[in-house]
C-alpha positions as a Markdown table, in Angstrom:
| # | Residue | x | y | z |
|---|---|---|---|---|
| 1 | Met | -111.8 | 11.5 | 41.5 |
| 2 | Thr | -115.1 | 11.4 | 39.7 |
| 3 | Thr | -116.6 | 9.2 | 37.0 |
| 4 | Pro | -115.7 | 10.5 | 33.6 |
| 5 | Arg | -118.4 | 11.7 | 31.2 |
| 6 | Ile | -118.8 | 9.1 | 28.4 |
| 7 | Thr | -119.5 | 10.1 | 24.9 |
| 8 | Leu | -119.9 | 7.9 | 21.8 |
| 9 | Val | -118.7 | 8.9 | 18.3 |
| 10 | Gln | -118.9 | 6.8 | 15.2 |
| 11 | Gly | -115.8 | 7.5 | 13.0 |
| 12 | Asp | -112.1 | 7.5 | 12.7 |
| 13 | Ile | -110.1 | 7.8 | 15.9 |
| 14 | Thr | -107.2 | 9.4 | 14.1 |
| 15 | Arg | -109.5 | 12.4 | 13.4 |
| 16 | Gln | -110.4 | 13.0 | 17.0 |
| 17 | Ser | -109.3 | 15.9 | 19.2 |
| 18 | Ala | -108.3 | 14.8 | 22.7 |
| 19 | Asp | -105.5 | 15.2 | 25.2 |
| 20 | Ala | -104.7 | 11.5 | 24.6 |
| 21 | Ile | -105.8 | 9.0 | 22.0 |
| 22 | Val | -105.6 | 5.4 | 22.9 |
| 23 | Asn | -104.0 | 3.0 | 20.4 |
| 24 | Ala | -105.1 | -0.6 | 20.3 |
| 25 | Ala | -101.5 | -1.6 | 19.8 |
| 26 | Asn | -99.8 | -4.9 | 19.2 |
| 27 | Ser | -97.1 | -5.9 | 21.7 |
| 28 | Ser | -94.3 | -4.9 | 19.4 |
| 29 | Leu | -95.3 | -1.2 | 19.6 |
| 30 | Leu | -94.1 | -0.9 | 16.0 |
| 31 | Gly | -97.4 | -0.5 | 14.2 |
| 32 | Gly | -99.6 | -3.0 | 12.5 |
| 33 | Gly | -103.1 | -3.2 | 11.1 |
| 34 | Gly | -106.4 | -1.7 | 12.1 |
| 35 | Val | -106.3 | 1.1 | 14.6 |
| 36 | Asp | -102.6 | 0.6 | 15.3 |
| 37 | Gly | -101.6 | 1.0 | 11.7 |
| 38 | Ala | -103.9 | 4.0 | 11.2 |
| 39 | Ile | -102.5 | 5.9 | 14.2 |
| 40 | His | -98.9 | 5.3 | 13.1 |
| 41 | Arg | -99.7 | 6.4 | 9.5 |
| 42 | Arg | -101.6 | 9.5 | 10.4 |
| 43 | Gly | -99.4 | 10.4 | 13.4 |
| 44 | Gly | -96.2 | 10.2 | 11.5 |
| 45 | Pro | -92.7 | 8.9 | 12.2 |
| 46 | Glu | -92.4 | 10.6 | 15.6 |
| 47 | Ile | -94.7 | 8.0 | 17.2 |
| 48 | Leu | -92.7 | 5.1 | 15.7 |
| 49 | Ala | -89.4 | 6.7 | 16.8 |
| 50 | Glu | -90.6 | 6.9 | 20.4 |
| 51 | Cys | -92.0 | 3.3 | 20.3 |
| 52 | Arg | -88.6 | 2.1 | 19.1 |
| 53 | Ala | -87.0 | 3.9 | 22.0 |
| 54 | Leu | -89.4 | 2.2 | 24.4 |
| 55 | Arg | -88.6 | -1.2 | 22.9 |
| 56 | Ala | -84.8 | -0.5 | 23.2 |
| 57 | Ser | -85.1 | 0.6 | 26.8 |
| 58 | His | -88.1 | -0.8 | 28.9 |
| 59 | Tyr | -90.0 | -3.2 | 26.6 |
| 60 | Gly | -87.4 | -5.3 | 24.9 |
| 61 | Arg | -89.9 | -8.2 | 24.7 |
| 62 | Gly | -92.8 | -5.9 | 23.8 |
| 63 | Leu | -95.6 | -4.3 | 25.9 |
| 64 | Pro | -97.4 | -6.9 | 27.9 |
| 65 | Thr | -101.1 | -7.5 | 27.3 |
| 66 | Gly | -103.3 | -5.3 | 29.5 |
| 67 | Lys | -100.5 | -2.7 | 30.1 |
| 68 | Ala | -100.2 | 0.8 | 28.7 |
| 69 | Val | -97.5 | 3.3 | 27.8 |
| 70 | Ala | -97.5 | 6.8 | 26.3 |
| 71 | Thr | -95.7 | 8.4 | 23.4 |
| 72 | Thr | -96.0 | 11.7 | 21.5 |
| 73 | Ala | -99.1 | 12.0 | 19.3 |
| 74 | Gly | -97.0 | 13.3 | 16.3 |
| 75 | Arg | -99.4 | 14.9 | 13.8 |
| 76 | Leu | -102.6 | 13.7 | 15.5 |
| 77 | Asp | -104.8 | 16.3 | 17.2 |
| 78 | Ala | -103.7 | 15.2 | 20.6 |
| 79 | Arg | -100.8 | 15.6 | 23.0 |
| 80 | Trp | -100.2 | 11.9 | 23.5 |
| 81 | Val | -100.9 | 8.4 | 22.2 |
| 82 | Ile | -101.4 | 5.9 | 24.9 |
| 83 | His | -100.6 | 2.4 | 23.6 |
| 84 | Thr | -102.3 | -0.6 | 25.1 |
| 85 | Val | -102.3 | -4.2 | 24.1 |
| 86 | Gly | -105.6 | -5.9 | 24.2 |
| 87 | Pro | -106.1 | -9.7 | 24.6 |
| 88 | Val | -107.0 | -12.0 | 21.8 |
| 89 | His | -110.5 | -13.4 | 22.6 |
| 90 | Ser | -110.6 | -17.0 | 23.7 |
| 91 | Ala | -113.6 | -19.3 | 23.8 |
| 92 | Thr | -111.9 | -21.5 | 26.4 |
| 93 | Glu | -110.1 | -19.0 | 28.7 |
| 94 | Asp | -111.7 | -15.9 | 30.4 |
| 95 | Arg | -109.5 | -12.9 | 29.5 |
| 96 | Ser | -112.0 | -10.3 | 30.6 |
| 97 | Ala | -109.7 | -8.9 | 33.3 |
| 98 | Leu | -107.0 | -8.3 | 30.7 |
| 99 | Leu | -109.4 | -6.3 | 28.5 |
| 100 | Ala | -110.6 | -4.3 | 31.5 |
| 101 | Ser | -107.0 | -3.7 | 32.4 |
| 102 | Cys | -106.3 | -2.0 | 29.1 |
| 103 | Tyr | -108.9 | 0.7 | 29.9 |
| 104 | Arg | -107.8 | 1.1 | 33.5 |
| 105 | Glu | -104.1 | 1.2 | 32.7 |
| 106 | Ser | -104.7 | 3.7 | 29.9 |
| 107 | Leu | -106.6 | 5.9 | 32.3 |
| 108 | Arg | -103.8 | 5.5 | 34.9 |
| 109 | Val | -101.2 | 6.7 | 32.3 |
| 110 | Ala | -103.6 | 9.5 | 31.3 |
| 111 | Asp | -103.6 | 10.6 | 34.9 |
| 112 | Glu | -99.8 | 10.5 | 35.1 |
| 113 | Leu | -99.7 | 12.8 | 32.0 |
| 114 | Gly | -102.4 | 15.2 | 33.3 |
| 115 | Ala | -104.7 | 14.3 | 30.4 |
| 116 | Arg | -108.4 | 15.2 | 31.0 |
| 117 | Thr | -109.9 | 14.0 | 27.7 |
| 118 | Val | -109.2 | 10.5 | 26.3 |
| 119 | Ala | -110.4 | 8.9 | 23.1 |
| 120 | Phe | -110.6 | 5.1 | 23.1 |
| 121 | Pro | -111.3 | 2.6 | 20.3 |
| 122 | Ala | -113.2 | -0.6 | 20.9 |
| 123 | Ile | -110.1 | -2.5 | 22.0 |
| 124 | Ser | -109.7 | -6.2 | 20.9 |
| 125 | Thr | -112.8 | -6.2 | 18.7 |
| 126 | Gly | -111.1 | -6.3 | 15.3 |
| 127 | Val | -108.5 | -9.0 | 14.5 |
| 128 | Tyr | -108.5 | -10.1 | 18.1 |
| 129 | Arg | -112.2 | -11.1 | 17.6 |
| 130 | Trp | -113.6 | -10.0 | 21.0 |
| 131 | Pro | -117.5 | -10.1 | 20.7 |
| 132 | Leu | -118.7 | -6.5 | 20.5 |
| 133 | Asp | -121.4 | -6.7 | 23.1 |
| 134 | Asp | -119.1 | -8.2 | 25.7 |
| 135 | Ala | -116.3 | -5.8 | 24.8 |
| 136 | Ala | -118.6 | -2.9 | 25.2 |
| 137 | Arg | -119.8 | -4.1 | 28.6 |
| 138 | Ile | -116.2 | -4.6 | 29.8 |
| 139 | Ala | -115.0 | -1.2 | 28.4 |
| 140 | Val | -117.9 | 0.9 | 29.8 |
| 141 | Glu | -117.7 | -0.8 | 33.3 |
| 142 | Ala | -114.0 | -0.4 | 33.4 |
| 143 | Val | -114.2 | 3.3 | 32.6 |
| 144 | Arg | -117.1 | 3.9 | 35.0 |
| 145 | Thr | -115.4 | 2.2 | 37.9 |
| 146 | Ala | -111.9 | 3.6 | 37.3 |
| 147 | Asp | -110.2 | 5.7 | 39.9 |
| 148 | Thr | -109.2 | 8.6 | 37.6 |
| 149 | Ala | -109.1 | 12.3 | 37.2 |
| 150 | Val | -109.9 | 12.1 | 33.5 |
| 151 | Glu | -113.1 | 14.1 | 32.9 |
| 152 | Asp | -114.2 | 13.0 | 29.4 |
| 153 | Val | -113.9 | 9.6 | 27.7 |
| 154 | Thr | -114.9 | 9.3 | 24.1 |
| 155 | Phe | -115.4 | 5.9 | 22.7 |
| 156 | Val | -114.7 | 6.3 | 18.9 |
| 157 | Leu | -116.4 | 3.4 | 17.2 |
| 158 | Phe | -115.6 | 2.5 | 13.6 |
| 159 | Asp | -119.0 | 1.4 | 12.4 |
| 160 | Asp | -122.7 | 1.3 | 13.2 |
| 161 | Arg | -122.5 | -2.2 | 14.8 |
| 162 | Ala | -119.9 | -1.1 | 17.3 |
| 163 | Tyr | -121.7 | 2.2 | 18.0 |
| 164 | Gln | -124.9 | 0.3 | 18.7 |
| 165 | Ala | -123.2 | -2.2 | 21.0 |
| 166 | Phe | -121.6 | 0.6 | 23.1 |
| 167 | Ser | -124.8 | 2.7 | 23.0 |
| 168 | Ala | -126.7 | -0.2 | 24.6 |
| 169 | Arg | -124.2 | -0.1 | 27.5 |
| 170 | Thr | -124.2 | 3.7 | 28.1 |
| 171 | Thr | -127.9 | 4.6 | 28.0 |
């Protein structure tokens, strides 16, 4: 196991080419807004069908925060989508371990699948309101310290603000 090479890209995660694309999912696994909605829309109905099957079998109450599970990538330029549920940021409770777990668990699932390239969004930084600088610190540290065979991790950052926050942590 080695530390994955980290690359930053500003853009749309649904346009990335990787073995696995990570979805900042909601616990229902049935799509939603932000990254989750974009992945479901661009990936097509196959992703939703597999998510529904997961809900019917293993995750009747939804995917727990900090955990990860894989489905097909449908029409995305990837073999798999790894769905992970980030925590909602709280000013009164430290949920950093849950956010770090999203990255570690996604890499664990990637290892089980044999994925060597993984694209991540900035998990929990949208509607879950995690401050970008702190999210970048947690994400980069989690990836750098993960016990994984993944060779390349790309953080796909939606805008310049997110790109700058992650850039400050990787240089």
